[in-house]
C-alpha positions in Angstrom: 209.0 189.3 65.0 209.3 188.5 61.0 205.8 187.5 59.5 205.3 183.9 58.4 203.8 182.4 55.6 202.6 179.0 55.7 200.2 176.7 53.0 197.6 174.7 53.3 195.7 172.5 50.6 192.1 172.3 51.3 188.7 173.0 50.4 188.1 176.9 49.7 184.8 178.0 51.4 184.2 179.8 48.4 185.3 178.5 45.1 185.0 174.6 46.6 188.0 174.1 44.8 190.9 171.7 46.4 194.0 174.6 46.5 196.4 176.2 48.2 195.1 178.6 51.0 198.0 181.0 51.7 198.1 181.8 55.9 199.7 184.8 56.6 200.7 185.2 60.4 201.8 188.8 62.1 202.0 189.5 65.7 198.4 191.4 65.6 197.0 190.1 62.4 196.7 187.0 60.4 195.1 186.4 56.5 194.7 183.2 54.7 193.8 183.4 51.3 192.6 181.4 48.7 195.4 180.5 45.8 192.0 179.8 43.3 189.6 182.7 43.6 191.4 185.3 46.1 188.3 184.7 48.6 190.4 186.6 52.1 189.6 186.0 55.9 191.3 188.5 58.1 191.9 187.8 62.0 192.5 189.9 64.4 195.0 189.8 67.7 192.5 189.5 70.5 195.0 188.1 73.6 197.8 187.3 74.4 199.3 185.1 77.2 200.7 182.2 78.8 198.1 179.3 78.2 198.5 175.0 78.8 197.9 173.0 76.0 194.1 172.7 76.8 193.4 175.3 74.3 193.9 173.3 71.6 193.0 170.5 73.0 189.3 172.3 73.7 189.8 174.3 70.3 190.2 170.8 69.2 187.1 168.7 70.3 184.7 171.7 69.7 181.7 171.2 66.8 183.1 173.4 63.9 180.7 173.6 60.5 184.4 172.9 58.6 187.8 171.2 58.5 190.2 172.1 61.2 193.9 172.5 60.6 196.8 172.1 63.0 200.0 173.1 61.5 203.5 173.7 63.3 206.5 175.7 62.3 209.6 175.6 64.0 210.4 179.8 64.5 212.3 181.5 67.9 209.4 182.0 70.5 208.5 185.8 71.1 208.2 185.0 74.7 211.2 182.2 75.7 213.5 183.5 72.5 213.8 179.9 71.9 213.7 178.2 68.6 210.7 176.0 69.7 207.6 174.1 68.0 204.7 176.6 67.3 201.6 174.8 67.3 198.8 176.6 65.0 195.2 175.5 65.2 193.2 177.2 62.7 188.7 176.8 63.0 186.5 179.0 60.7 186.5 181.4 64.1 189.8 181.7 65.5 193.4 181.2 64.9 195.7 180.2 67.7 199.3 180.0 67.9 201.0 178.5 70.7 204.7 178.2 71.5 205.3 173.9 73.0 208.3 175.7 74.9 207.1 177.6 77.2 202.7 178.3 76.3 202.9 181.6 75.6 200.1 181.7 72.9 198.2 184.4 70.9 194.7 184.1 70.0 193.7 185.4 67.1 189.7 185.9 65.9 188.0 186.2 62.6 187.2 189.7 61.6 186.1 190.0 58.2 185.5 188.3 54.8 186.4 189.6 51.5 185.3 188.0 48.3 187.2 189.0 45.2 
């Protein structure tokens, strides 16, 4: 799987500026880096499997300290091998990627924070 690179304009938790947050998703880890101050959040894979869409809905309905980000990307699914919408949900503690076609889901857990 080729790494994914996405951007989301949002207020940085560290510098407080409304700037692009660079999201890089790999099969076993993910990073979110502030384009202004370089603060980086690291997420590591915790589990994979077939999940129904409740996993996204339940996470969206939880109370969070920071805004959650809901993104999507059209990409070839690692499991079903079809090009389909991949749902991406990012919170302060989790990053979830789920194929809308087959339900294949990767759940990443927040690991460490690096502040430049």
